[in-house]
N, C-alpha and C positions, 0 to 999 in steps of 0.2 A: 503494500501499501504506500510505503514512503517512496517508492520509485515514482509514482505518479506526480508527485510534490516537483518532483524534477523534471519530467517529460511533458508535463501541461506547460509551463512557463516557456521551455524551449519550443513547443510547437505554436503558441500564440505567438513569439519573437520571429519565428518562421513566415508563418500567415500575414504577420504587421509588413516584414520586409518584402513579401512577394505583392502585396496590396501596393505599397509605397511604390515598388517600380512599375507596376501597371498603371498606376495615376501619373507618374512621371512619362511614361510613354505616351499617354493620351495627351498629356499637356504638350509636349514636345512635337506631336505631329506625326507619330510613328504610324498610326493608323487611317490617315487621311486618304490615301490611294492605295487601295487593295488591288486594283486592276490592271493599272499600268505596268508594274515589274513584270509579272509574268508573260505578259503579253510581249513586252520587249525581249525578255529571254526566247520566246518562240520565234518571233519574226526576224531575229537578228539584228545587226548592225546596219543602218541605212545611210553611212557616211559616203560620202562622193569623192 
């Protein structure tokens, strides 16, 4: 039972860090355009 007193705070800290990283990615625009990069990869480079 004493192990839960160690594991629970660690799990909450890791979950909080994951949430903070997700919110940071949202604020910096990482999820703004999800369609163009895969299309660019498939269509190739169109430089002349």
